C-alpha positions in Angstrom: -40.9 -169.8 149.5 -42.3 -169.5 153.0 -41.9 -166.3 154.7 -41.7 -165.4 158.5 -40.3 -162.6 160.5 -41.3 -159.2 161.7 -43.9 -156.6 160.9 -41.6 -153.9 162.2 -40.9 -151.2 159.5 -37.3 -150.1 158.6 -36.1 -147.3 160.9 -34.3 -144.1 160.0 -30.9 -144.0 161.6 -29.6 -140.9 163.6 -26.8 -139.2 161.9 -24.4 -139.8 164.9 -25.0 -143.5 164.6 -24.0 -143.4 160.9 -20.8 -141.4 161.6 -19.9 -144.0 164.4 -20.4 -146.8 161.9 -18.5 -145.2 159.2 -15.4 -145.0 161.6 -16.0 -148.8 162.6 -16.2 -150.0 158.9 -13.1 -147.9 158.0 -11.1 -149.6 160.8 -12.6 -153.0 160.2 -11.7 -152.6 156.4 -8.0 -151.9 157.2 -8.0 -154.8 159.6 -9.6 -157.3 157.2 -7.4 -156.4 154.4 -4.3 -156.6 156.4 -5.3 -160.1 157.6 -6.7 -161.4 154.3 -4.1 -160.1 151.8 -1.2 -162.3 152.9 -3.2 -165.5 152.3 -3.1 -165.0 148.5 -0.5 -163.9 146.1 -2.6 -162.9 143.2 -5.3 -160.1 142.7 -7.8 -159.5 145.5 -11.1 -158.0 145.3 -13.6 -158.0 148.3 -16.1 -155.7 150.0 -15.2 -155.4 153.8 -18.5 -153.3 154.0 -20.4 -156.4 152.8 -18.5 -158.6 155.4 -19.3 -155.9 158.1 -22.9 -155.9 157.4 -23.1 -159.7 157.4 -21.3 -159.8 160.7 -23.4 -157.0 161.9 -26.5 -158.9 161.4 -25.1 -161.9 163.1 -23.9 -160.2 166.2 -27.7 -159.1 167.0 -28.1 -162.7 168.0 -24.8 -163.1 169.9 -24.4 -162.8 173.6 -21.6 -162.8 176.3 -18.1 -163.1 175.3 -19.1 -164.2 171.8 -20.9 -160.8 171.2 -17.9 -158.9 172.9 -15.2 -160.5 170.6 -17.4 -159.8 167.5 -17.9 -156.1 168.4 -14.1 -155.7 169.1 -13.4 -156.9 165.7 -16.1 -154.8 164.2 -15.0 -151.9 166.2 -18.6 -151.3 167.5 -19.4 -150.4 171.0 -22.8 -152.2 171.2 -24.8 -154.4 168.8 -27.8 -152.2 168.5 -25.8 -148.9 167.9 -23.8 -150.6 165.3 -27.0 -151.9 163.6 -28.5 -148.5 163.5 -25.3 -147.0 162.0 -25.0 -149.5 159.2 -28.7 -148.9 158.5 -27.7 -145.2 158.2 -25.0 -146.0 155.9 -27.1 -148.2 153.6 -29.7 -145.3 153.6 -27.1 -142.8 152.5 -25.8 -145.3 149.8 -29.3 -145.8 148.4 -29.3 -142.1 147.5 -26.5 -142.5 144.9 -28.2 -144.4 142.1 -29.7 -142.3 139.3 -28.9 -140.6 136.0 -25.5 -139.0 136.0 -23.4 -137.0 133.4 -21.4 -139.6 131.7 -17.7 -139.1 130.6 -18.6 -138.9 127.0 -21.2 -136.2 127.5 -24.6 -138.0 127.4 -26.5 -138.9 130.6 -25.7 -142.3 131.8 -27.1 -144.5 134.7 -25.2 -145.0 138.0 -26.3 -148.1 140.0 -25.5 -149.0 143.4 -27.9 -151.5 145.3 -27.5 -153.3 148.6 -29.7 -156.0 149.9 -30.0 -158.3 152.9 -31.6 -161.6 153.4 -32.1 -164.1 156.2 -32.6 -167.8 155.6 -33.8 -169.9 158.6 -34.6 -173.5 159.3 -38.4 -173.9 159.3 -39.7 -175.2 162.6 -37.1 -173.3 164.7 -38.6 -170.9 167.2 -36.6 -167.8 166.2 -36.6 -165.2 168.9 -38.9 -162.2 167.9 -36.5 -159.6 169.2 -33.8 -161.0 166.9 -36.2 -160.8 164.0 -37.5 -157.4 164.8 -33.9 -155.8 164.9 -33.1 -157.3 161.5 -36.3 -156.0 160.1 -35.9 -152.7 161.5 -32.2 -152.0 160.9 -31.3 -154.2 158.0 -34.7 -154.4 156.0 -35.0 -158.2 155.9 -37.4 -160.8 156.9 -36.9 -164.5 157.3 -37.1 -166.9 154.5 -37.9 -170.5 155.6 -36.0 -173.3 154.2 -35.3 -177.0 155.2 -31.7 -177.5 155.8 -32.3 -180.8 157.5 -33.8 -182.6 154.7 -33.3 -180.4 151.7 -30.0 -178.4 152.1 -29.2 -178.5 148.3 -32.5 -176.9 147.5 -31.7 -174.2 150.1 -28.3 -173.7 148.6 -29.8 -173.1 145.2 -32.2 -170.8 146.6 -29.7 -168.7 148.5 -27.4 -168.6 145.2 -30.4 -167.6 143.0 -31.1 -164.8 145.3 -27.5 -163.5 145.3 -27.2 -163.9 141.5 -30.3 -161.9 141.0 -29.1 -159.1 143.4 -25.6 -159.0 141.8 -27.0 -159.2 138.2 -25.5 -162.7 137.9 -21.9 -161.4 138.6 -21.9 -163.6 141.8 -23.7 -166.7 140.5 -22.7 -169.2 143.1 -21.8 -167.8 146.4 -22.3 -170.9 148.5 -20.3 -173.9 147.1 -21.4 -177.4 147.6 -20.5 -178.7 151.1 -21.1 -175.5 153.1 -24.7 -176.4 153.8 -25.4 -179.4 156.0 -28.3 -181.0 157.7 -27.2 -179.2 160.9 -27.1 -175.8 159.1 -29.7 -173.6 160.7 -29.4 -170.0 159.4 -27.6 -168.2 156.7 -27.4 -164.2 156.8 -26.6 -162.9 153.4 -25.5 -159.3 152.1 -25.2 -158.6 148.4 -24.0 -155.6 146.6 -23.9 -154.5 143.0 -22.2 -151.3 141.6 -21.9 -150.0 138.1 -21.0 -146.5 137.2 -19.4 -144.3 134.5 -16.2 -142.3 135.1 -16.8 -138.6 135.4 -14.1 -138.2 132.9 -13.7 -141.3 130.6 -10.4 -142.6 129.5 -10.3 -142.4 125.5 -10.2 -145.9 124.0 -7.9 -144.5 121.2 -5.4 -143.6 124.0 -5.1 -147.1 125.3 -2.0 -148.8 124.5 -0.2 -152.0 125.3 2.6 -151.3 127.9 4.7 -153.0 130.6 3.1 -153.7 134.0 5.9 -154.5 136.5 5.2 -157.4 138.8 6.3 -157.8 142.4 9.0 -160.3 141.5 10.7 -157.8 139.3 9.4 -159.2 135.9 6.8 -157.5 133.8 3.8 -158.4 131.7 2.2 -156.5 128.7 -1.2 -154.9 129.8 -3.6 -152.6 128.2 -2.9 -149.3 129.8 -5.5 -146.5 129.8 -4.2 -143.0 129.9 -5.8 -139.6 130.1 -6.0 -136.3 132.0 -8.6 -136.6 134.5 -10.4 -133.4 135.5 -12.1 -133.5 138.8 -9.7 -136.1 140.2 -7.6 -135.5 143.3 -4.2 -136.3 144.2 -2.5 -137.1 147.4 1.0 -138.3 148.6 1.9 -140.0 151.9 4.7 -142.0 153.4 5.7 -144.4 150.7 2.7 -144.1 148.4 0.9 -141.7 146.0 -2.8 -141.9 145.2 -5.4 -140.5 142.9 -9.2 -140.2 143.4 -11.1 -140.9 140.2 -14.7 -139.7 140.4 -17.8 -141.4 139.0 -20.9 -139.6 137.7 -21.6 -136.5 139.9 -18.7 -137.2 142.0 -20.2 -138.7 145.1 -18.5 -141.9 144.4 -14.8 -142.4 143.5 -12.1 -145.0 143.1 -9.0 -144.1 145.1 -6.0 -145.6 143.4 -3.0 -146.0 145.8 0.4 -146.7 144.3 3.1 -147.5 146.7 6.6 -146.4 145.8 8.9 -149.0 144.0 10.1 -151.5 146.4 7.5 -150.6 149.2 4.5 -152.5 148.2 4.6 -155.0 151.1 5.3 -152.2 153.6 2.3 -150.1 152.4 0.0 -153.1 152.1 0.8 -153.9 155.8 0.0 -150.5 156.9 -3.5 -150.0 155.6 -4.7 -148.7 159.0 -2.4 -145.7 158.7 -3.0 -144.7 155.0 -6.7 -145.6 154.6 -8.2 -142.9 156.9 -5.7 -140.4 155.3 -6.9 -141.3 151.7 -10.6 -141.2 152.7 -10.2 -137.8 154.2 -9.6 -136.2 150.8 -7.3 -135.2 148.0 -5.8 -132.1 146.7 -8.0 -130.7 143.8 -6.9 -130.5 140.3 -6.6 -132.4 137.1 -4.3 -135.4 137.1 -2.5 -137.3 134.2 -3.4 -140.9 134.9 -2.2 -144.2 133.5 -4.1 -147.2 134.6 -4.5 -150.7 133.3 -7.9 -152.3 132.3 -8.6 -155.2 134.5 -11.2 -157.9 135.6 -10.8 -159.8 138.9 -12.8 -162.3 140.9 -11.9 -163.6 144.4 -13.7 -166.2 146.6 -12.8 -166.2 150.2 -13.7 -168.2 153.2 -13.0 -165.9 156.1 -13.5 -168.0 159.2 -9.9 -168.5 159.9 -9.2 -164.8 159.1 -11.9 -163.5 161.5 -10.9 -165.9 164.2 -7.3 -164.7 163.9 -8.5 -161.0 164.1 -10.0 -161.7 167.6 -13.4 -163.5 167.3 -12.5 -167.2 167.6 -15.4 -168.1 170.1 -18.1 -167.5 167.4 -16.7 -170.4 165.3 -16.4 -172.7 168.3 -18.7 -174.9 170.4 -18.4 -172.2 173.1 -20.3 -169.8 170.9 -23.3 -168.0 172.4 -25.8 -167.1 169.7 -28.7 -167.5 172.1 -30.1 -164.4 171.0 -31.3 -166.1 167.8 -33.2 -169.0 169.3 -33.4 -171.2 172.4 -34.1 -174.3 170.5 -30.4 -175.3 169.8 -26.9 -174.0 170.6 -25.6 -172.5 167.5 -22.1 -171.4 166.1 -20.9 -169.8 163.0 -19.8 -172.6 160.5 -18.5 -170.3 157.7 -18.2 -166.8 156.4 -18.2 -167.1 152.7 -17.3 -164.0 150.5 -17.0 -163.3 146.9 -15.9 -160.3 145.0 -16.0 -159.2 141.4 -14.7 -156.1 139.6 -14.3 -155.0 136.0 -12.6 -151.8 135.1 -12.2 -150.2 131.5 -12.2 -146.9 129.9 -16.1 -146.1 130.5 -16.2 -146.9 134.2 -16.4 -149.7 136.7 -18.7 -152.6 137.5 -18.3 -154.4 140.8 -20.3 -156.9 142.9 -19.9 -158.7 146.2 -21.7 -160.9 148.5 -21.2 -162.3 152.0 -22.9 -165.3 153.7 -22.6 -166.1 157.5 -23.7 -169.6 157.8 -24.9 -170.7 161.1 -25.1 -174.2 162.3 -26.0 -176.3 165.4 -23.0 -176.7 167.6 -21.8 -180.0 169.2 -22.8 -178.6 172.5 -26.3 -180.2 171.9 -29.1 -179.4 174.3 -29.9 -182.2 176.7 -32.7 -184.5 175.7 -34.0 -184.8 179.2 -33.9 -182.6 182.3 -33.3 -183.8 185.9 -33.7 -181.6 189.0 -32.3 -183.4 192.3 -34.5 -181.3 194.6 -35.7 -184.3 196.7 -34.1 -187.3 198.3 -32.0 -189.3 195.8 -29.6 -192.3 195.4 -26.3 -192.5 193.9 -23.8 -195.0 192.6 -20.2 -194.3 191.9 -19.2 -196.9 189.3 -16.6 -198.1 186.8 -18.0 -197.7 183.3 -15.8 -200.1 181.3 -16.5 -203.0 183.7 -19.9 -201.6 184.9 -18.6 -202.4 188.5 -20.4 -200.4 191.3 -17.8 -199.0 193.7 -19.9 -196.8 196.0 -23.7 -196.7 196.6 -25.5 -194.2 198.8 -28.5 -191.9 199.2 -29.1 -188.3 200.1 -32.2 -187.5 202.0 -31.0 -184.3 203.7 -28.0 -182.4 201.8 -27.7 -180.2 205.0 -26.9 -183.0 207.3 -23.5 -182.7 208.8 -21.0 -185.6 208.5 
């Protein structure tokens, strides 16, 4: 694999940049969930943080109205500030992995890894400023591939990288047909998480039980049950929630249960309850019943993101001129996949996002003409090739 990019070292982000990015990611999470959830009726798992990082890398190469729309959707004030903040979040998350006390008493491993990669068409003159900011704030260089003549090999290479980063939980992020000979760049974020509960659910306490579906029917599920010490409890308008900590307690799963008959209402109002949930819970043990589950979801987010307020990036009016001056570019697809498995011992989750950029149909001119000297002109009918007017201009300031 050929490599290119930047020799710039990864930067340390100022705390204030991280705090602003946390607010932005939280608001984006609520918006994305509210926009994406109605498009499916089954289980949903996704990582808005992964999507935000993928778009955060992409907006570094956006300009003008395209950048303004993307930043509004991402709740960022400027691209460089957002990049620094996302870098700060990533650095903080990198502090979480390590040996932690397991719920059954013995030390266990908590893993949380995030990685970014950039896959660009060889032969394209990528702007150095764009490559520098991706190295400095996102820790990635540029891997060179040949979409023009070998887009399937590029697809396999990207998928192999994602599979490695997610411990094979996301084995094929990019399906066939996404990469084409006009693809020029793919910006990828991958996450993998595996952690034990701080207090495990005892397997002996797991029993079959009824899980009530939205349509009023029910199914039999394996329901875990236990008194979770170190958990927290909260109640809001139409919902209650419990916070289930992992390991040392820095990471947790907040489970939000809407009141009976209010699921759709609460789901639509994620922007209201998500910040409240993240602000904290009342301390104390909580008796919890929770099903075991495993979910996977594959999402193509172009239509969702366009509806959220950034349609220009997907159109031929897109301005991604901060990436390269060789060709006009637009976002062709934003591909996302999420996976989660929850049982008595803990949780494993993985997610990956790929922002696929391709040449737009607003192709650069093959030739350049500058009429800065006397010229002739012909007004003609194209279908019949009939000249209608013929003239010349030797002095455009001459008065009629």
